[in-house]
PDB file of N, CA, C and O in Angstrom:
ATOM      1  N   UNK A   1     -23.279   5.697 -18.058  1.00  0.00           N
ATOM      2  CA  UNK A   1     -22.022   5.811 -17.973  1.00  0.00           C
ATOM      3  C   UNK A   1     -21.676   4.864 -19.226  1.00  0.00           C
ATOM      4  O   UNK A   1     -22.412   4.123 -19.878  1.00  0.00           O
ATOM      5  N   UNK A   2     -19.930   5.217 -19.373  1.00  0.00           N
ATOM      6  CA  UNK A   2     -19.852   4.657 -20.506  1.00  0.00           C
ATOM      7  C   UNK A   2     -18.854   3.887 -19.894  1.00  0.00           C
ATOM      8  O   UNK A   2     -18.194   4.494 -19.051  1.00  0.00           O
ATOM      9  N   UNK A   3     -18.589   2.807 -20.076  1.00  0.00           N
ATOM     10  CA  UNK A   3     -17.727   2.163 -19.768  1.00  0.00           C
ATOM     11  C   UNK A   3     -17.083   1.139 -20.964  1.00  0.00           C
ATOM     12  O   UNK A   3     -17.657   0.960 -22.039  1.00  0.00           O
ATOM     13  N   UNK A   4     -15.543   0.373 -20.523  1.00  0.00           N
ATOM     14  CA  UNK A   4     -15.079  -0.145 -21.909  1.00  0.00           C
ATOM     15  C   UNK A   4     -15.116  -1.318 -22.220  1.00  0.00           C
ATOM     16  O   UNK A   4     -15.588  -1.955 -21.279  1.00  0.00           O
ATOM     17  N   UNK A   5     -14.893  -1.874 -22.957  1.00  0.00           N
ATOM     18  CA  UNK A   5     -15.599  -3.345 -23.515  1.00  0.00           C
ATOM     19  C   UNK A   5     -14.880  -4.297 -22.590  1.00  0.00           C
ATOM     20  O   UNK A   5     -15.377  -5.423 -22.621  1.00  0.00           O
ATOM     21  N   UNK A   6     -13.827  -4.161 -21.757  1.00  0.00           N
ATOM     22  CA  UNK A   6     -13.442  -4.908 -21.045  1.00  0.00           C
ATOM     23  C   UNK A   6     -14.222  -5.532 -19.960  1.00  0.00           C
ATOM     24  O   UNK A   6     -14.462  -6.722 -19.755  1.00  0.00           O
ATOM     25  N   UNK A   7     -14.760  -3.868 -18.938  1.00  0.00           N
ATOM     26  CA  UNK A   7     -15.048  -3.360 -18.204  1.00  0.00           C
ATOM     27  C   UNK A   7     -16.856  -4.700 -18.330  1.00  0.00           C
ATOM     28  O   UNK A   7     -17.242  -5.512 -17.488  1.00  0.00           O
ATOM     29  N   UNK A   8     -17.434  -4.375 -19.616  1.00  0.00           N
ATOM     30  CA  UNK A   8     -18.720  -4.928 -19.743  1.00  0.00           C
ATOM     31  C   UNK A   8     -18.280  -6.665 -19.951  1.00  0.00           C
ATOM     32  O   UNK A   8     -19.079  -7.568 -19.704  1.00  0.00           O
ATOM     33  N   UNK A   9     -17.234  -6.836 -20.317  1.00  0.00           N
ATOM     34  CA  UNK A   9     -17.848  -8.649 -20.620  1.00  0.00           C
ATOM     35  C   UNK A   9     -17.064  -9.311 -19.040  1.00  0.00           C
ATOM     36  O   UNK A   9     -17.144 -10.477 -18.652  1.00  0.00           O
ATOM     37  N   UNK A  10     -16.406  -8.282 -18.418  1.00  0.00           N
ATOM     38  CA  UNK A  10     -16.258  -9.053 -16.981  1.00  0.00           C
ATOM     39  C   UNK A  10     -17.979  -8.533 -16.683  1.00  0.00           C
ATOM     40  O   UNK A  10     -18.748  -9.473 -16.880  1.00  0.00           O
ATOM     41  N   UNK A  11     -18.415  -7.726 -16.418  1.00  0.00           N
ATOM     42  CA  UNK A  11     -19.500  -7.497 -15.829  1.00  0.00           C
ATOM     43  C   UNK A  11     -20.351  -8.731 -16.611  1.00  0.00           C
ATOM     44  O   UNK A  11     -20.829  -9.458 -15.740  1.00  0.00           O
ATOM     45  N   UNK A  12     -20.777  -9.317 -18.273  1.00  0.00           N
ATOM     46  CA  UNK A  12     -21.647  -9.983 -18.323  1.00  0.00           C
ATOM     47  C   UNK A  12     -21.161 -11.833 -17.716  1.00  0.00           C
ATOM     48  O   UNK A  12     -21.871 -12.669 -17.156  1.00  0.00           O
ATOM     49  N   UNK A  13     -20.118 -11.884 -18.016  1.00  0.00           N
ATOM     50  CA  UNK A  13     -19.588 -12.738 -17.095  1.00  0.00           C
ATOM     51  C   UNK A  13     -19.880 -12.955 -15.478  1.00  0.00           C
ATOM     52  O   UNK A  13     -20.184 -14.026 -14.952  1.00  0.00           O
ATOM     53  N   UNK A  14     -19.752 -11.967 -14.971  1.00  0.00           N
ATOM     54  CA  UNK A  14     -19.996 -11.604 -13.616  1.00  0.00           C
ATOM     55  C   UNK A  14     -21.693 -12.030 -12.750  1.00  0.00           C
ATOM     56  O   UNK A  14     -22.133 -12.538 -11.719  1.00  0.00           O
ATOM     57  N   UNK A  15     -22.249 -11.241 -14.350  1.00  0.00           N
ATOM     58  CA  UNK A  15     -23.913 -11.248 -14.012  1.00  0.00           C
ATOM     59  C   UNK A  15     -24.096 -13.011 -14.053  1.00  0.00           C
ATOM     60  O   UNK A  15     -24.634 -13.571 -13.098  1.00  0.00           O
ATOM     61  N   UNK A  16     -23.798 -13.481 -14.762  1.00  0.00           N
ATOM     62  CA  UNK A  16     -24.085 -15.135 -15.286  1.00  0.00           C
ATOM     63  C   UNK A  16     -23.697 -15.668 -14.010  1.00  0.00           C
ATOM     64  O   UNK A  16     -24.622 -16.241 -13.435  1.00  0.00           O
ATOM     65  N   UNK A  17     -22.623 -15.649 -13.409  1.00  0.00           N
ATOM     66  CA  UNK A  17     -22.540 -16.653 -11.914  1.00  0.00           C
ATOM     67  C   UNK A  17     -23.078 -15.905 -10.867  1.00  0.00           C
ATOM     68  O   UNK A  17     -23.294 -16.465  -9.792  1.00  0.00           O
ATOM     69  N   UNK A  18     -23.358 -14.568 -11.042  1.00  0.00           N
ATOM     70  CA  UNK A  18     -24.764 -14.519 -10.071  1.00  0.00           C
ATOM     71  C   UNK A  18     -25.796 -14.675 -10.303  1.00  0.00           C
ATOM     72  O   UNK A  18     -26.529 -14.486  -9.333  1.00  0.00           O
ATOM     73  N   UNK A  19     -26.338 -14.989 -11.298  1.00  0.00           N
ATOM     74  CA  UNK A  19     -27.526 -15.178 -11.773  1.00  0.00           C
ATOM     75  C   UNK A  19     -27.737 -17.324 -11.706  1.00  0.00           C
ATOM     76  O   UNK A  19     -28.727 -18.055 -11.684  1.00  0.00           O
ATOM     77  N   UNK A  20     -26.185 -17.593 -11.696  1.00  0.00           N
ATOM     78  CA  UNK A  20     -26.151 -18.855 -11.362  1.00  0.00           C
ATOM     79  C   UNK A  20     -26.254 -19.759  -9.942  1.00  0.00           C
ATOM     80  O   UNK A  20     -26.575 -20.866  -9.509  1.00  0.00           O
ATOM     81  N   UNK A  21     -25.665 -18.262  -9.498  1.00  0.00           N
ATOM     82  CA  UNK A  21     -25.760 -18.610  -7.417  1.00  0.00           C
ATOM     83  C   UNK A  21     -26.583 -18.548  -7.142  1.00  0.00           C
ATOM     84  O   UNK A  21     -26.977 -19.519  -6.496  1.00  0.00           O
ATOM     85  N   UNK A  22     -27.636 -17.328  -7.376  1.00  0.00           N
ATOM     86  CA  UNK A  22     -28.540 -17.105  -6.704  1.00  0.00           C
ATOM     87  C   UNK A  22     -30.294 -17.134  -7.492  1.00  0.00           C
ATOM     88  O   UNK A  22     -31.244 -16.504  -7.026  1.00  0.00           O
ATOM     89  N   UNK A  23     -30.361 -18.053  -8.795  1.00  0.00           N
ATOM     90  CA  UNK A  23     -31.300 -17.885  -9.138  1.00  0.00           C
ATOM     91  C   UNK A  23     -32.232 -16.761  -9.757  1.00  0.00           C
ATOM     92  O   UNK A  23     -33.436 -16.537  -9.877  1.00  0.00           O
ATOM     93  N   UNK A  24     -31.199 -16.265 -10.036  1.00  0.00           N
ATOM     94  CA  UNK A  24     -32.490 -15.007 -10.561  1.00  0.00           C
ATOM     95  C   UNK A  24     -31.932 -14.621 -12.155  1.00  0.00           C
ATOM     96  O   UNK A  24     -30.845 -14.975 -12.610  1.00  0.00           O
ATOM     97  N   UNK A  25     -32.803 -13.935 -12.754  1.00  0.00           N
ATOM     98  CA  UNK A  25     -32.452 -13.746 -14.001  1.00  0.00           C
ATOM     99  C   UNK A  25     -31.852 -12.517 -14.457  1.00  0.00           C
ATOM    100  O   UNK A  25     -32.302 -11.540 -13.858  1.00  0.00           O
ATOM    101  N   UNK A  26     -30.890 -12.227 -15.413  1.00  0.00           N
ATOM    102  CA  UNK A  26     -29.654 -11.885 -15.965  1.00  0.00           C
ATOM    103  C   UNK A  26     -30.809 -10.105 -16.065  1.00  0.00           C
ATOM    104  O   UNK A  26     -30.087  -9.122 -15.897  1.00  0.00           O
ATOM    105  N   UNK A  27     -31.800  -9.871 -16.216  1.00  0.00           N
ATOM    106  CA  UNK A  27     -32.200  -8.714 -16.280  1.00  0.00           C
ATOM    107  C   UNK A  27     -32.392  -8.069 -15.130  1.00  0.00           C
ATOM    108  O   UNK A  27     -32.743  -6.890 -15.076  1.00  0.00           O
ATOM    109  N   UNK A  28     -32.162  -8.848 -14.069  1.00  0.00           N
ATOM    110  CA  UNK A  28     -32.581  -8.365 -12.994  1.00  0.00           C
ATOM    111  C   UNK A  28     -31.572  -7.506 -11.873  1.00  0.00           C
ATOM    112  O   UNK A  28     -31.802  -6.760 -10.921  1.00  0.00           O
ATOM    113  N   UNK A  29     -30.139  -8.123 -12.635  1.00  0.00           N
ATOM    114  CA  UNK A  29     -28.838  -7.356 -12.390  1.00  0.00           C
ATOM    115  C   UNK A  29     -28.208  -6.604 -12.763  1.00  0.00           C
ATOM    116  O   UNK A  29     -27.420  -6.765 -13.696  1.00  0.00           O
ATOM    117  N   UNK A  30     -28.334  -5.845 -12.305  1.00  0.00           N
ATOM    118  CA  UNK A  30     -27.686  -4.016 -12.888  1.00  0.00           C
ATOM    119  C   UNK A  30     -26.169  -3.957 -11.943  1.00  0.00           C
ATOM    120  O   UNK A  30     -26.072  -4.643 -10.926  1.00  0.00           O
ATOM    121  N   UNK A  31     -25.075  -3.098 -12.391  1.00  0.00           N
ATOM    122  CA  UNK A  31     -24.130  -2.795 -11.553  1.00  0.00           C
ATOM    123  C   UNK A  31     -24.631  -2.793  -9.853  1.00  0.00           C
ATOM    124  O   UNK A  31     -24.285  -3.436  -8.862  1.00  0.00           O
ATOM    125  N   UNK A  32     -25.801  -1.519 -10.170  1.00  0.00           N
ATOM    126  CA  UNK A  32     -26.297  -1.170  -8.900  1.00  0.00           C
ATOM    127  C   UNK A  32     -26.694  -2.137  -7.702  1.00  0.00           C
ATOM    128  O   UNK A  32     -26.530  -1.851  -6.516  1.00  0.00           O
ATOM    129  N   UNK A  33     -27.358  -3.580  -8.286  1.00  0.00           N
ATOM    130  CA  UNK A  33     -27.919  -4.052  -7.906  1.00  0.00           C
ATOM    131  C   UNK A  33     -26.693  -5.188  -6.064  1.00  0.00           C
ATOM    132  O   UNK A  33     -25.818  -6.054  -6.075  1.00  0.00           O
ATOM    133  N   UNK A  34     -27.351  -4.495  -5.030  1.00  0.00           N
ATOM    134  CA  UNK A  34     -26.961  -4.601  -4.154  1.00  0.00           C
ATOM    135  C   UNK A  34     -26.683  -6.468  -3.463  1.00  0.00           C
ATOM    136  O   UNK A  34     -27.631  -7.004  -2.888  1.00  0.00           O
ATOM    137  N   UNK A  35     -25.637  -7.068  -3.593  1.00  0.00           N
ATOM    138  CA  UNK A  35     -25.636  -8.237  -2.722  1.00  0.00           C
ATOM    139  C   UNK A  35     -26.552  -8.702  -2.060  1.00  0.00           C
ATOM    140  O   UNK A  35     -27.194  -9.718  -2.326  1.00  0.00           O
ATOM    141  N   UNK A  36     -26.719  -7.779  -0.875  1.00  0.00           N
ATOM    142  CA  UNK A  36     -27.257  -7.918   0.445  1.00  0.00           C
ATOM    143  C   UNK A  36     -28.917  -7.661   0.581  1.00  0.00           C
ATOM    144  O   UNK A  36     -29.972  -8.281   0.719  1.00  0.00           O
ATOM    145  N   UNK A  37     -28.474  -6.531   0.465  1.00  0.00           N
ATOM    146  CA  UNK A  37     -30.239  -6.043   0.181  1.00  0.00           C
ATOM    147  C   UNK A  37     -31.326  -6.399  -1.155  1.00  0.00           C
ATOM    148  O   UNK A  37     -32.542  -6.275  -1.007  1.00  0.00           O
ATOM    149  N   UNK A  38     -30.782  -6.804  -2.316  1.00  0.00           N
ATOM    150  CA  UNK A  38     -31.450  -6.659  -3.500  1.00  0.00           C
ATOM    151  C   UNK A  38     -31.502  -8.439  -3.420  1.00  0.00           C
ATOM    152  O   UNK A  38     -32.547  -9.013  -3.725  1.00  0.00           O
ATOM    153  N   UNK A  39     -30.654  -8.977  -3.120  1.00  0.00           N
ATOM    154  CA  UNK A  39     -29.914 -10.977  -3.461  1.00  0.00           C
ATOM    155  C   UNK A  39     -30.440 -10.905  -2.457  1.00  0.00           C
ATOM    156  O   UNK A  39     -31.586 -11.121  -2.851  1.00  0.00           O
ATOM    157  N   UNK A  40     -30.571 -10.705  -0.952  1.00  0.00           N
ATOM    158  CA  UNK A  40     -30.314 -10.848   0.441  1.00  0.00           C
ATOM    159  C   UNK A  40     -29.271 -11.957   1.039  1.00  0.00           C
ATOM    160  O   UNK A  40     -29.533 -12.665   2.012  1.00  0.00           O
ATOM    161  N   UNK A  41     -27.792 -12.001   0.152  1.00  0.00           N
ATOM    162  CA  UNK A  41     -27.079 -12.721   0.242  1.00  0.00           C
ATOM    163  C   UNK A  41     -26.442 -12.833   1.572  1.00  0.00           C
ATOM    164  O   UNK A  41     -26.667 -11.752   2.115  1.00  0.00           O
ATOM    165  N   UNK A  42     -25.738 -13.610   2.407  1.00  0.00           N
ATOM    166  CA  UNK A  42     -25.324 -13.736   3.561  1.00  0.00           C
ATOM    167  C   UNK A  42     -23.316 -14.010   3.218  1.00  0.00           C
ATOM    168  O   UNK A  42     -22.683 -13.961   2.163  1.00  0.00           O
ATOM    169  N   UNK A  43     -22.959 -14.233   4.370  1.00  0.00           N
ATOM    170  CA  UNK A  43     -21.988 -14.126   4.240  1.00  0.00           C
ATOM    171  C   UNK A  43     -20.942 -14.933   3.253  1.00  0.00           C
ATOM    172  O   UNK A  43     -19.987 -14.625   2.540  1.00  0.00           O
ATOM    173  N   UNK A  44     -21.957 -16.653   3.761  1.00  0.00           N
ATOM    174  CA  UNK A  44     -21.345 -18.024   3.064  1.00  0.00           C
ATOM    175  C   UNK A  44     -21.732 -18.289   1.135  1.00  0.00           C
ATOM    176  O   UNK A  44     -21.390 -19.221   0.408  1.00  0.00           O
ATOM    177  N   UNK A  45     -22.566 -17.021   0.811  1.00  0.00           N
ATOM    178  CA  UNK A  45     -23.249 -16.620  -0.676  1.00  0.00           C
ATOM    179  C   UNK A  45     -22.093 -16.170  -0.691  1.00  0.00           C
ATOM    180  O   UNK A  45     -21.228 -16.912  -1.157  1.00  0.00           O
ATOM    181  N   UNK A  46     -21.679 -14.766  -0.172  1.00  0.00           N
ATOM    182  CA  UNK A  46     -20.652 -14.442  -0.835  1.00  0.00           C
ATOM    183  C   UNK A  46     -19.704 -15.302  -1.091  1.00  0.00           C
ATOM    184  O   UNK A  46     -19.166 -15.256  -2.198  1.00  0.00           O
ATOM    185  N   UNK A  47     -19.226 -16.433   0.038  1.00  0.00           N
ATOM    186  CA  UNK A  47     -17.549 -17.413   0.001  1.00  0.00           C
ATOM    187  C   UNK A  47     -18.236 -17.576  -1.483  1.00  0.00           C
ATOM    188  O   UNK A  47     -17.954 -16.741  -2.342  1.00  0.00           O
ATOM    189  N   UNK A  48     -18.833 -18.288  -1.681  1.00  0.00           N
ATOM    190  CA  UNK A  48     -19.430 -18.877  -2.953  1.00  0.00           C
ATOM    191  C   UNK A  48     -19.380 -18.127  -4.167  1.00  0.00           C
ATOM    192  O   UNK A  48     -18.710 -18.326  -5.180  1.00  0.00           O
ATOM    193  N   UNK A  49     -20.455 -16.954  -3.807  1.00  0.00           N
ATOM    194  CA  UNK A  49     -19.863 -16.163  -5.482  1.00  0.00           C
ATOM    195  C   UNK A  49     -18.094 -15.913  -5.569  1.00  0.00           C
ATOM    196  O   UNK A  49     -17.461 -16.351  -6.530  1.00  0.00           O
ATOM    197  N   UNK A  50     -17.692 -15.459  -4.890  1.00  0.00           N
ATOM    198  CA  UNK A  50     -16.522 -15.261  -4.098  1.00  0.00           C
ATOM    199  C   UNK A  50     -15.416 -16.209  -5.677  1.00  0.00           C
ATOM    200  O   UNK A  50     -14.956 -15.888  -6.772  1.00  0.00           O
ATOM    201  N   UNK A  51     -15.481 -17.421  -4.803  1.00  0.00           N
ATOM    202  CA  UNK A  51     -14.958 -19.369  -5.401  1.00  0.00           C
ATOM    203  C   UNK A  51     -15.382 -19.057  -6.749  1.00  0.00           C
ATOM    204  O   UNK A  51     -14.432 -18.984  -7.528  1.00  0.00           O
ATOM    205  N   UNK A  52     -16.542 -18.847  -7.270  1.00  0.00           N
ATOM    206  CA  UNK A  52     -17.199 -19.095  -8.411  1.00  0.00           C
ATOM    207  C   UNK A  52     -16.020 -17.918  -9.253  1.00  0.00           C
ATOM    208  O   UNK A  52     -15.071 -18.258  -9.959  1.00  0.00           O
ATOM    209  N   UNK A  53     -16.304 -16.956  -9.024  1.00  0.00           N
ATOM    210  CA  UNK A  53     -15.145 -15.800  -9.422  1.00  0.00           C
ATOM    211  C   UNK A  53     -13.678 -15.986  -9.816  1.00  0.00           C
ATOM    212  O   UNK A  53     -12.967 -15.775 -10.799  1.00  0.00           O
ATOM    213  N   UNK A  54     -13.538 -16.613  -8.255  1.00  0.00           N
ATOM    214  CA  UNK A  54     -12.106 -16.359  -8.867  1.00  0.00           C
ATOM    215  C   UNK A  54     -11.654 -17.644  -9.748  1.00  0.00           C
ATOM    216  O   UNK A  54     -10.553 -17.462 -10.267  1.00  0.00           O
ATOM    217  N   UNK A  55     -12.268 -18.948 -10.050  1.00  0.00           N
ATOM    218  CA  UNK A  55     -12.405 -20.251 -10.822  1.00  0.00           C
ATOM    219  C   UNK A  55     -12.574 -19.141 -12.381  1.00  0.00           C
ATOM    220  O   UNK A  55     -11.748 -18.980 -13.280  1.00  0.00           O
ATOM    221  N   UNK A  56     -13.717 -18.636 -12.249  1.00  0.00           N
ATOM    222  CA  UNK A  56     -14.020 -18.507 -13.585  1.00  0.00           C
ATOM    223  C   UNK A  56     -12.673 -17.223 -14.327  1.00  0.00           C
ATOM    224  O   UNK A  56     -12.313 -17.320 -15.500  1.00  0.00           O
ATOM    225  N   UNK A  57     -12.124 -16.142 -13.387  1.00  0.00           N
ATOM    226  CA  UNK A  57     -11.564 -15.330 -13.725  1.00  0.00           C
ATOM    227  C   UNK A  57      -9.901 -16.031 -13.520  1.00  0.00           C
ATOM    228  O   UNK A  57      -9.051 -15.153 -13.364  1.00  0.00           O
ATOM    229  N   UNK A  58      -9.633 -16.746 -13.511  1.00  0.00           N
ATOM    230  CA  UNK A  58      -7.967 -17.294 -12.464  1.00  0.00           C
ATOM    231  C   UNK A  58      -7.262 -16.432 -11.975  1.00  0.00           C
ATOM    232  O   UNK A  58      -6.111 -16.096 -12.254  1.00  0.00           O
ATOM    233  N   UNK A  59      -8.282 -15.901 -10.894  1.00  0.00           N
ATOM    234  CA  UNK A  59      -7.378 -14.427 -10.125  1.00  0.00           C
ATOM    235  C   UNK A  59      -7.518 -15.060  -8.499  1.00  0.00           C
ATOM    236  O   UNK A  59      -8.258 -16.028  -8.328  1.00  0.00           O
ATOM    237  N   UNK A  60      -6.993 -14.640  -7.680  1.00  0.00           N
ATOM    238  CA  UNK A  60      -7.099 -14.826  -6.412  1.00  0.00           C
ATOM    239  C   UNK A  60      -7.678 -13.558  -4.981  1.00  0.00           C
ATOM    240  O   UNK A  60      -6.790 -13.173  -4.222  1.00  0.00           O
ATOM    241  N   UNK A  61      -8.395 -13.298  -4.869  1.00  0.00           N
ATOM    242  CA  UNK A  61      -9.378 -11.771  -4.114  1.00  0.00           C
ATOM    243  C   UNK A  61      -8.970 -12.282  -2.815  1.00  0.00           C
ATOM    244  O   UNK A  61      -9.270 -13.270  -2.145  1.00  0.00           O
ATOM    245  N   UNK A  62      -8.089 -11.165  -2.660  1.00  0.00           N
ATOM    246  CA  UNK A  62      -7.684 -10.699  -0.753  1.00  0.00           C
ATOM    247  C   UNK A  62      -8.531 -11.060  -0.318  1.00  0.00           C
ATOM    248  O   UNK A  62      -9.284 -11.738  -1.017  1.00  0.00           O
ATOM    249  N   UNK A  63      -8.857 -10.806   1.048  1.00  0.00           N
ATOM    250  CA  UNK A  63      -9.915 -10.563   1.791  1.00  0.00           C
ATOM    251  C   UNK A  63     -10.225  -9.606   2.084  1.00  0.00           C
ATOM    252  O   UNK A  63     -11.432  -9.438   2.258  1.00  0.00           O
ATOM    253  N   UNK A  64      -9.366  -8.569   2.274  1.00  0.00           N
ATOM    254  CA  UNK A  64      -9.623  -6.861   2.115  1.00  0.00           C
ATOM    255  C   UNK A  64     -11.196  -6.459   1.266  1.00  0.00           C
ATOM    256  O   UNK A  64     -12.328  -6.046   1.517  1.00  0.00           O
ATOM    257  N   UNK A  65      -9.999  -7.088  -0.331  1.00  0.00           N
ATOM    258  CA  UNK A  65     -10.962  -6.585  -1.312  1.00  0.00           C
ATOM    259  C   UNK A  65     -12.372  -6.873  -1.190  1.00  0.00           C
ATOM    260  O   UNK A  65     -13.281  -6.109  -1.513  1.00  0.00           O
ATOM    261  N   UNK A  66     -12.560  -8.746  -0.399  1.00  0.00           N
ATOM    262  CA  UNK A  66     -13.793  -9.050  -0.320  1.00  0.00           C
ATOM    263  C   UNK A  66     -14.799  -8.146   0.934  1.00  0.00           C
ATOM    264  O   UNK A  66     -16.004  -7.920   0.817  1.00  0.00           O
ATOM    265  N   UNK A  67     -14.387  -7.954   1.484  1.00  0.00           N
ATOM    266  CA  UNK A  67     -15.432  -7.284   2.351  1.00  0.00           C
ATOM    267  C   UNK A  67     -15.547  -5.893   1.875  1.00  0.00           C
ATOM    268  O   UNK A  67     -16.393  -5.394   2.616  1.00  0.00           O
ATOM    269  N   UNK A  68     -15.196  -5.105   1.133  1.00  0.00           N
ATOM    270  CA  UNK A  68     -15.487  -3.910   0.370  1.00  0.00           C
ATOM    271  C   UNK A  68     -17.029  -3.926  -0.576  1.00  0.00           C
ATOM    272  O   UNK A  68     -17.604  -2.974  -1.103  1.00  0.00           O
ATOM    273  N   UNK A  69     -17.441  -5.509  -0.543  1.00  0.00           N
ATOM    274  CA  UNK A  69     -18.094  -5.919  -2.152  1.00  0.00           C
ATOM    275  C   UNK A  69     -19.309  -5.332  -1.281  1.00  0.00           C
ATOM    276  O   UNK A  69     -19.143  -5.260  -0.063  1.00  0.00           O
ATOM    277  N   UNK A  70     -20.470  -4.928  -1.822  1.00  0.00           N
ATOM    278  CA  UNK A  70     -21.387  -4.516  -1.859  1.00  0.00           C
ATOM    279  C   UNK A  70     -22.564  -4.861  -2.560  1.00  0.00           C
ATOM    280  O   UNK A  70     -23.653  -5.396  -2.350  1.00  0.00           O
ATOM    281  N   UNK A  71     -21.584  -4.078  -3.943  1.00  0.00           N
ATOM    282  CA  UNK A  71     -22.953  -4.018  -4.864  1.00  0.00           C
ATOM    283  C   UNK A  71     -22.349  -4.960  -6.553  1.00  0.00           C
ATOM    284  O   UNK A  71     -21.178  -5.338  -6.521  1.00  0.00           O
ATOM    285  N   UNK A  72     -23.137  -5.254  -7.830  1.00  0.00           N
ATOM    286  CA  UNK A  72     -22.544  -5.990  -8.228  1.00  0.00           C
ATOM    287  C   UNK A  72     -21.127  -4.883  -8.933  1.00  0.00           C
ATOM    288  O   UNK A  72     -20.033  -5.433  -9.057  1.00  0.00           O
ATOM    289  N   UNK A  73     -21.218  -3.832  -9.222  1.00  0.00           N
ATOM    290  CA  UNK A  73     -20.424  -2.744  -9.944  1.00  0.00           C
ATOM    291  C   UNK A  73     -19.307  -3.007  -9.118  1.00  0.00           C
ATOM    292  O   UNK A  73     -18.237  -3.020  -9.728  1.00  0.00           O
ATOM    293  N   UNK A  74     -19.226  -3.324  -7.315  1.00  0.00           N
ATOM    294  CA  UNK A  74     -18.446  -3.501  -6.855  1.00  0.00           C
ATOM    295  C   UNK A  74     -17.445  -5.045  -7.118  1.00  0.00           C
ATOM    296  O   UNK A  74     -16.360  -4.927  -6.550  1.00  0.00           O
ATOM    297  N   UNK A  75     -17.543  -5.884  -7.566  1.00  0.00           N
ATOM    298  CA  UNK A  75     -17.480  -7.055  -7.520  1.00  0.00           C
ATOM    299  C   UNK A  75     -16.591  -7.257  -9.373  1.00  0.00           C
ATOM    300  O   UNK A  75     -15.818  -8.128  -9.771  1.00  0.00           O
ATOM    301  N   UNK A  76     -17.034  -6.315  -9.919  1.00  0.00           N
ATOM    302  CA  UNK A  76     -16.658  -6.325 -11.343  1.00  0.00           C
ATOM    303  C   UNK A  76     -15.149  -5.190 -11.170  1.00  0.00           C
ATOM    304  O   UNK A  76     -14.025  -5.313 -11.656  1.00  0.00           O
ATOM    305  N   UNK A  77     -15.725  -4.127 -10.286  1.00  0.00           N
ATOM    306  CA  UNK A  77     -14.264  -3.834 -10.108  1.00  0.00           C
ATOM    307  C   UNK A  77     -13.282  -4.513  -9.238  1.00  0.00           C
ATOM    308  O   UNK A  77     -12.061  -4.616  -9.349  1.00  0.00           O
ATOM    309  N   UNK A  78     -14.004  -4.896  -8.455  1.00  0.00           N
ATOM    310  CA  UNK A  78     -12.521  -5.971  -7.936  1.00  0.00           C
ATOM    311  C   UNK A  78     -12.031  -7.652  -8.541  1.00  0.00           C
ATOM    312  O   UNK A  78     -11.253  -8.437  -7.999  1.00  0.00           O
ATOM    313  N   UNK A  79     -12.605  -7.778  -9.501  1.00  0.00           N
ATOM    314  CA  UNK A  79     -12.505  -8.502 -10.917  1.00  0.00           C
ATOM    315  C   UNK A  79     -11.405  -7.657 -11.344  1.00  0.00           C
ATOM    316  O   UNK A  79     -10.361  -7.973 -10.773  1.00  0.00           O
ATOM    317  N   UNK A  80     -11.285  -6.695 -12.152  1.00  0.00           N
ATOM    318  CA  UNK A  80     -10.906  -5.945 -13.115  1.00  0.00           C
ATOM    319  C   UNK A  80      -9.523  -5.293 -12.729  1.00  0.00           C
ATOM    320  O   UNK A  80      -8.591  -4.852 -13.401  1.00  0.00           O
ATOM    321  N   UNK A  81      -9.827  -5.437 -11.009  1.00  0.00           N
ATOM    322  CA  UNK A  81      -8.214  -4.636 -10.377  1.00  0.00           C
ATOM    323  C   UNK A  81      -7.455  -5.792 -10.331  1.00  0.00           C
ATOM    324  O   UNK A  81      -6.277  -5.656 -10.658  1.00  0.00           O
ATOM    325  N   UNK A  82      -7.868  -7.005  -9.975  1.00  0.00           N
ATOM    326  CA  UNK A  82      -6.905  -8.471  -9.828  1.00  0.00           C
ATOM    327  C   UNK A  82      -6.472  -8.941 -11.036  1.00  0.00           C
ATOM    328  O   UNK A  82      -5.363  -9.476 -11.037  1.00  0.00           O
ATOM    329  N   UNK A  83      -7.271  -8.850 -12.396  1.00  0.00           N
ATOM    330  CA  UNK A  83      -6.663  -9.058 -13.208  1.00  0.00           C
ATOM    331  C   UNK A  83      -5.889  -8.276 -13.963  1.00  0.00           C
ATOM    332  O   UNK A  83      -5.334  -8.617 -15.007  1.00  0.00           O
ATOM    333  N   UNK A  84      -5.838  -7.022 -13.343  1.00  0.00           N
ATOM    334  CA  UNK A  84      -4.514  -6.011 -14.296  1.00  0.00           C
ATOM    335  C   UNK A  84      -3.546  -6.592 -13.297  1.00  0.00           C
ATOM    336  O   UNK A  84      -2.398  -6.853 -13.655  1.00  0.00           O
ATOM    337  N   UNK A  85      -3.919  -6.789 -12.160  1.00  0.00           N
ATOM    338  CA  UNK A  85      -2.161  -7.282 -11.031  1.00  0.00           C
ATOM    339  C   UNK A  85      -1.501  -8.943 -12.274  1.00  0.00           C
ATOM    340  O   UNK A  85      -0.374  -9.353 -12.549  1.00  0.00           O
ATOM    341  N   UNK A  86      -2.440  -9.253 -12.541  1.00  0.00           N
ATOM    342  CA  UNK A  86      -1.775 -10.780 -13.505  1.00  0.00           C
ATOM    343  C   UNK A  86      -0.678 -10.602 -14.317  1.00  0.00           C
ATOM    344  O   UNK A  86      -0.220 -11.552 -14.952  1.00  0.00           O
TER     345      UNK A  86
END
């Protein structure tokens, strides 16, 4: 799939944050990576991840948006949506 440059930049930052939070290698993180199935995240892990992403991108995610997050692509799309609202 062909993504915009901005999408790719957000993905790279999100991937770096995920690697820091979960102790994984960047090569292991793709857009299809499931936070719960592949990285064994629990609700506390998700809260920590969302906090780090909110800080990095200077956004504030809503609870509704966070509840819809399952994959790395979901995270990137959420960040993109909130960045556009700024």
